[in-house]
N, C-alpha and C positions, 0 to 999 in steps of 0.2 A: 574417279578422278578426273574423266575430261571435264566435270563440273567445276575442279579446281581450277585447271588451266582457262578456264572460260573468264574467270575474275578478273578485276581489271579496271582501268578507268573508261577503255570501252565498254563494259558491259556495265556499269555505275553507268555510264550516262544512258546508256540503252533501259535501264531499266526506272531511269529518274522521271518523276512527273514534271507538269508544267509548271511549279515552282521550284524544283531542283535546276533546271534547265534556263529557268530565268533567272536564277542568281549566281550560275555560271556566267551566262551572258554577261550581267553585269558586271564580276570579276575580269573579264575580259575586255570589255569598255574601259573599265578602269585601269587595269593595265597599259593597254592601248594609248590612254592619254596622259597618264603619268609618264611615260617614257616620249610621248611625244613632248610634253615640257619638259622634259629632264633635258634631251636633244637639244631644243631649238635655244635653251637659256644657256643650256654650258657654251652653245656655238656663240651665241650672240656675247653673252657676257666676258668670253675670250676675246673677240675680237674689240670689242667695246674698251676693255681695260688697255691693250693695246693701242689703240688711236687715242684713249686719253693720254697713255705715257707720251707717246709723241707728240703731242700737242700742248701738253704741260712744259715740257724739255723746249719746243718752240719758243712755248708764250715768254718764259723766261730768258730765251736766247736772244728774242726781239729786240731789234734796235728800238722800235718806238710802238704806240700804240696804233699805230695808222698799218704798221706791218701785219701787228695781229687780228687788225678786221680785215685785211685782204685774206691772209690765210683763213681765215673764215668763211669768206665771201668764197674764196676758190675751192676751199674741201669741204664748207657747208659745217653746220653745228649738230650730227649726227651722235655725239654720246656727252656724257654728263657735264664735263668740264667744257669742254667748248661751248655748249649750251648757254650755260652759267656765264663766262665772261661774254657772250653774244648778248645775254638782257642786262648783264652789268654796265657792259659800255654804251647800249640805245639808252637805259636809263639816267646814264650819268650825262650824257648829250643831250637827251630830253629834257632833264633838269635844268640843264645850263641854257638851254632855248626858253624855256617855258618861265623858270623862276618858282615854280612850283605854285603857279597859279591856279590849279583847280583843288579841288576839296581832298581827292583821292591822291594826289601830289604835293600836299601841304608839307611843311618841316623844312630841315636842312637839308643839304645834298646826302649827308647820312645817313640821315632817317629814310629817305627816300630811297635809298640803294639799299639799305637794309631788309626795307619792306620786298622791294623786286628782288634781291637775292634770296631770300628766304622761302621767297614764293615759286622760284625756279626750285632750291633744294626740293621744297616738299613735293614739287611733281616730280622730281626725278626720283625720290622715295617711292613715289606709287610705283612708277613704272617699274622701278626695280623690283619692288614685292608683286607682281602680276604673275600669278600662276601659281604663287606659294601659298594661299588660302586651299588651293584644291589640291596639292600635294601634301598638305596637311590633313585635308580633310580624309585623302584616299588611306593615309598611314593611320588613320584613326580608325576608319570605318571596314576596308576591307578584310582586316581579324574575326571582324561581327559578323559579315555578310558572308565569311568562307564556316565559321561557327554553326551562322543559322543553315547552311544549306547540310553541315554533317548530321546536327541534331535532327532537320527534317529528312534526312537519307536512312538516320538509324531509327528514327519513328518508323519508317515507313517498310524497313527490313524488318523490324521484330513484329509487325503487323503483319507483315507476310507471311512471317517463320511460324507466328500463332496460329494462322488460317492454315496453314497447311501440317500442324502438327508436327511437325520435324524439328525438335528443340537440342538438336545435339550440338559439339560445340564446332563442328567445322563445319554446320550449317548456318551458325550464327556470327564465328570470326571472321567469314569473307565478307558478308554485306557490310557489316559494321565498320570492318577494314575498310572497304571502298567507300564509306561513307567520309571518313575520317581524308579522304582525299580533297575535299572540301575545303576543310581548315587550311592543309596543306598550300593551298593554292591563296586562300585568303594572306595568309602569310607571305608567300610568295608575289603577292602583289603590293601588299604593305611596306616590305622592309627595303626596297629602290627607294620609293617615295619620302620614308625617313629619312634614310641614307640622305637624297638630295636636296631633302629640303634644309636638313641642318648645313649642309655644305653650303646652299645657294644663301642661309641666312648670316652665314661668317662672311662670306664674300662680301655682299652686300653692306655689313656692320662695316669692314674695311674699307671698302668703296666709299661708303658715305661717311667715313673718318677721312679720309684723304680729302673730300669734298670739301668738307668743312675746315678743313687744314688749309686748301686751297681757296676757298672762299674770303677769309681774314688776310691771307695773304694779297689776294685783289683788291679785297676791298680797302686796304691800308693804302695800297699803292694809286688806288682811285682818289683817295681822298687828302692824298699827301704828297703823292707825285714823286715817293720815293720808296724801291724796292726796300723789302724788309731781309733781315738777315735770316729768319726763318721760312725761305721759299721754298727750302729744299723739304721739307718737311712734308709736304701735299706727294712730293715725287718719290719719296723714301715711303710714306705709307701704301702708295699707289704700285708699288713695286713688290712690296709685301702682299697686296692684296693680289697680284699675279702670279 
């Protein structure tokens, strides 16, 4: 009976060899890193969505482009919509001064503005996707790391039982059950990463859809000088992302 009470995670850890402990450390590091990305991206994303919503509202309520420039200069362009607007305004002003004299600035204002805005959107897309590859990797590999620890633990337990010559059920079930702890840990590490990956992917998709809608409105305004009727679309999509 005392041997039964000694079974558990502590006993498994004490009996684990170098490989088993290494796999356990890998799972712990994967869990810590994934939770770091989850918390930082959740906080950053919430702040950015709120700041973007405020900027879009102030943009369409502004009396002129100069007021928008003052807003950007005062508060900075620390979120996707302000960043896109800042680059678009600079591109339009720069093209107006130089007239597209360089090869990289050739074409009409609309063409140069399209290239500049598309480059900015690509940069924001890469920024939003930062860390998602790691979460996907953790979600895909953590269960297998845990399974490898279980297989190795079961192998070690069976070898030990075989050498001792005691093959009764109570002698086998305990060590094998302990080895299954690694599979449970692998799943515990993978599940939050998978859920967070799906959540952030959906949030990024909504943000980029909103950014594309705002980019079309901003492009139309800078090229025609008139506010389009659909300028509220980007705000509605952005509110849905929040």
